[in-house]
C-alpha positions as CSV (number, residue, x, y, z in Angstrom):
1,M,144.8,52.1,44.1
2,I,141.1,52.5,44.1
3,F,139.6,55.8,45.3
4,I,135.9,56.0,46.2
5,D,133.6,58.9,46.7
6,P,131.9,58.7,50.1
7,S,128.5,58.7,48.5
8,E,129.3,55.2,47.1
9,T,129.8,53.8,50.6
10,T,126.4,54.6,52.0
11,K,123.7,52.0,52.5
12,Q,121.4,53.6,50.0
13,S,123.9,53.6,47.1
14,K,126.7,51.3,48.3
15,L,129.3,49.5,46.2
16,P,129.9,45.9,47.0
17,E,131.7,45.5,50.4
18,A,134.7,43.9,48.7
19,V,135.2,47.0,46.5
20,V,134.8,49.4,49.5
21,R,137.4,47.4,51.5
22,A,139.8,47.3,48.7
23,G,139.7,51.1,48.2
24,Y,140.2,54.4,49.9
25,T,137.4,56.9,50.6
26,L,138.2,60.2,48.9
27,S,136.1,63.1,49.9
28,G,135.2,65.4,47.0
29,L,136.0,63.0,44.2
30,E,132.6,63.2,42.5
31,R,132.3,66.9,43.2
32,M,135.7,67.5,41.4
33,T,135.6,65.0,38.6
34,G,132.0,63.8,38.2
35,A,133.1,60.2,38.9
36,D,131.9,57.8,41.6
37,F,135.2,56.0,41.8
38,L,138.7,56.0,40.3
39,I,140.9,53.0,39.6
40,S,144.5,54.1,39.4
41,A,147.5,52.3,38.1
42,L,149.8,54.2,40.4
43,D,150.7,53.5,44.1
44,S,151.5,57.2,44.8
45,P,151.1,60.0,45.5
46,K,148.7,59.4,48.4
47,L,145.4,61.3,48.3
48,T,143.6,62.6,51.4
49,K,140.9,64.7,49.7
50,A,139.9,66.1,46.3
51,S,139.7,69.8,46.2
52,P,140.5,72.8,43.9
53,A,143.6,73.5,46.0
54,P,146.6,73.3,43.6
55,I,148.5,70.6,45.6
56,H,145.4,68.4,45.8
57,R,144.4,69.0,42.2
58,I,147.9,68.1,40.9
59,K,148.0,64.9,42.9
60,L,144.6,63.8,41.8
61,Q,145.4,64.6,38.1
62,K,148.4,62.2,38.2
63,H,146.0,59.4,39.2
64,T,143.3,60.3,36.7
65,N,145.8,60.6,33.9
66,S,147.0,57.0,34.6
67,G,143.7,55.6,35.6
68,L,140.0,54.9,35.0
69,L,137.3,57.3,36.1
70,V,134.0,55.6,36.5
71,Q,130.4,56.8,36.9
72,R,128.2,54.0,38.1
73,K,124.4,54.1,37.4
74,D,122.0,51.5,38.7
75,G,118.6,50.7,37.3
76,N,116.2,53.6,37.6
77,D,119.1,55.9,38.6
78,L,120.4,55.6,35.1
79,L,117.1,56.5,33.5
80,A,116.6,59.5,35.8
81,S,120.1,60.7,35.0
82,I,119.7,60.6,31.2
83,P,119.3,64.4,30.9
84,K,122.5,64.8,32.9
85,L,124.8,62.3,31.2
86,R,126.2,64.9,28.7
87,E,127.2,67.2,31.6
88,I,128.7,64.3,33.5
89,Y,130.8,63.2,30.5
90,A,132.1,66.7,30.0
91,R,133.2,67.0,33.6
92,M,134.9,63.6,33.6
93,S,136.6,64.2,30.2
94,D,138.5,67.2,31.6
95,W,140.4,64.8,33.9
96,V,141.3,61.8,31.8
97,D,144.2,61.1,29.4
98,L,144.9,57.5,28.5
99,V,141.4,56.0,29.1
100,P,138.1,57.8,28.3
101,P,135.4,58.5,31.0
102,W,133.7,55.2,31.8
103,L,130.0,54.6,32.4
104,L,129.2,51.5,34.4
105,V,125.6,50.5,34.0
106,V,124.3,47.9,36.5
107,G,120.9,46.2,36.1
108,E,118.8,44.2,33.6
109,F,117.1,46.3,31.0
110,K,114.5,45.1,28.6
111,R,111.9,46.5,26.2
112,D,108.2,45.9,26.6
113,R,105.6,45.8,23.8
114,R,104.8,49.4,24.3
115,G,108.4,50.5,23.7
116,K,109.0,51.2,27.4
117,V,112.0,50.2,29.5
118,I,111.7,47.3,32.0
119,V,114.4,47.6,34.7
120,N,115.1,44.5,36.8
121,G,111.6,43.1,36.0
122,R,109.7,46.4,36.8
123,A,107.9,48.5,34.3
124,T,109.0,52.2,33.9
125,K,107.6,55.2,32.1
126,W,110.9,55.7,30.1
127,N,111.0,55.1,26.4
128,W,113.4,52.4,25.1
129,S,114.6,54.8,22.4
130,S,115.6,57.3,25.1
131,Y,117.6,54.6,27.0
132,V,119.4,53.4,23.8
133,G,120.0,56.9,22.6
134,A,121.5,58.0,26.0
135,L,124.0,55.1,26.0
136,D,124.9,55.6,22.3
137,G,125.3,59.3,23.0
138,W,127.8,58.6,25.7
139,Q,129.8,56.4,23.4
140,L,129.6,58.8,20.4
141,A,131.2,61.4,22.6
142,G,134.1,59.0,23.1
143,G,133.2,57.4,26.5
144,G,133.6,53.8,27.5
145,L,130.6,51.7,28.5
146,T,130.2,48.5,30.5
147,S,126.8,46.9,31.4
148,L,126.6,44.4,34.3
149,P,123.5,42.6,35.3
150,K,124.1,42.5,39.1
151,T,125.8,44.7,41.7
152,K,127.8,41.7,42.8
153,D,129.5,41.6,39.4
154,I,131.3,44.9,40.0
155,M,134.2,43.5,42.1
156,G,135.3,41.2,39.3
157,W,135.1,44.0,36.8
158,V,137.1,46.3,39.0
159,D,139.7,43.6,39.5
160,G,140.1,43.1,35.8
161,W,141.0,46.8,35.3
162,H,143.1,47.1,38.5
163,N,145.2,44.0,38.0
164,E,145.5,43.8,34.3
165,K,144.0,46.2,31.8
166,L,145.4,49.4,33.3
167,A,148.9,47.9,33.2
168,R,148.6,47.3,29.5
169,V,147.4,50.8,28.9
170,I,150.3,52.4,30.8
171,K,152.8,50.3,28.7
172,S,151.1,51.3,25.4
173,P,152.0,54.6,23.9
174,E,148.5,55.0,22.4
175,R,145.3,56.0,24.0
176,V,142.4,53.6,24.4
177,V,140.1,53.7,21.4
178,I,136.6,52.4,21.8
179,H,135.9,50.3,18.6
180,Q,132.4,50.1,17.2
181,P,131.0,52.3,19.9
182,V,127.4,52.4,18.7
183,Q,125.5,49.4,19.9
184,V,122.1,49.8,18.3
185,T,119.7,47.2,19.7
186,L,116.8,47.5,17.2
187,K,117.9,46.7,13.7
188,D,115.1,48.5,11.9
189,D,115.5,51.5,14.2
190,W,119.3,52.0,13.7
191,W,118.7,55.8,13.5
192,V,117.5,56.0,17.1
193,F,120.9,56.8,18.5
194,L,121.0,60.0,16.3
195,S,118.4,61.5,18.6
196,A,121.0,61.8,21.3
197,L,123.1,64.2,19.2
198,P,122.8,68.0,19.7
199,E,120.1,69.7,17.6
200,I,118.6,66.4,16.5
201,G,115.8,64.6,18.4
202,P,113.7,61.6,17.2
203,E,111.8,63.5,14.5
204,K,114.9,64.9,12.8
205,A,116.8,61.6,13.3
206,R,114.1,59.7,11.3
207,R,114.0,62.4,8.7
208,L,117.8,62.1,8.1
209,A,117.6,58.3,8.0
210,D,114.9,58.5,5.3
211,W,116.9,61.1,3.3
212,L,120.2,59.2,3.2
213,P,120.8,56.9,0.2
214,A,120.0,53.2,0.8
215,A,123.7,52.3,0.9
216,W,124.3,54.8,3.7
217,Q,121.5,53.4,6.0
218,T,124.0,52.7,8.8
219,P,125.1,54.6,12.0
220,A,128.6,54.9,10.6
221,F,127.6,56.6,7.4
222,A,125.2,58.8,9.2
223,L,128.0,60.1,11.4
224,H,130.2,60.5,8.4
225,Y,127.6,62.7,6.7
226,L,127.0,64.8,9.8
227,S,130.7,65.3,10.6
228,D,131.4,66.8,7.1
229,L,131.0,70.6,7.3
230,D,131.2,70.8,3.5
231,N,127.7,69.3,3.4
232,I,126.4,72.7,4.6
233,H,126.9,73.9,1.0
234,H,124.9,71.1,-0.6
235,P,121.2,70.0,-0.5
236,R,120.3,68.9,3.1
237,P,117.3,67.3,4.9
238,K,114.8,69.8,6.2
239,G,115.9,71.2,9.6
240,F,119.6,70.5,9.1
241,G,121.0,74.0,8.9
242,P,124.6,75.1,9.3
243,G,124.1,75.4,13.1
244,T,123.2,71.8,13.4
245,F,126.4,70.7,11.6
246,H,128.6,72.9,13.6
247,K,127.0,71.8,16.9
248,I,127.5,68.1,16.0
249,H,131.1,68.8,14.8
250,E,131.9,70.4,18.2
251,F,130.1,67.6,20.1
252,L,132.2,65.0,18.3
253,R,135.3,67.0,19.2
254,L,136.5,67.3,15.6
255,G,138.8,70.1,14.7
256,G,138.8,72.3,11.5
257,H,137.6,70.2,8.6
258,E,138.2,66.8,10.3
259,I,135.5,64.3,9.5
260,I,134.6,60.7,10.5
261,V,135.8,58.3,7.8
262,V,134.1,55.0,7.3
263,K,136.5,52.2,6.4
264,T,135.1,49.0,4.9
265,K,136.8,45.7,4.7
266,E,137.4,44.3,1.2
267,K,136.2,40.8,0.7
268,Q,139.0,38.3,0.1
269,T,138.8,36.0,-2.9
């Protein structure tokens, strides 16, 4: 079943007609969960509206636990929503179980010579680093991400999840894990994504990149370093106090002294 917030059926921000026809309009879906639409692997229970009322909340939770919550962002709407993505992710994550909150980005994004974002052929005032950092920040938090060039491509993507992928997830006892979540676009600026982390920003991100050993000049090792609370008691880059480490540890949803471990593949001879 596909449930769609009414805002996604309007002329100004409409999903493809094929998606709308295949789904059911569910009033209050975005207000309750932060998602624009929900792809559920279940055929029941039927939902009439999403509200805080216990009976409605329980029914909705059954679908979100076995489904895919999706927030769709088109072109300039994505850029304007960058400051809100962290809040949107937090709201959606409270409702999911097997599959993480999913961000569906629609549009063609390019970088101009000034380091600004070009959306669907039109120049914007947004920095490319902010765009990349926002998407990487979503994935670092544990969210899924799909980028499609055209609105017409959404139906095929929805079909893939509705008819195949969710069925595989339900049969599997393990939750979906997003492998290699950080998709850094600029090789020399691999540190850009760090600016999306709490207490960081571009200046501190670059400072950490310059401070790390040459062998650790990768996103994976940077996260490993930042996730280890024991580093509080050792020399650190300027501006990286205990509060920064604790904020990032909480943001990455690590418990106690859990850290991110980097596994490298051994070369076979």
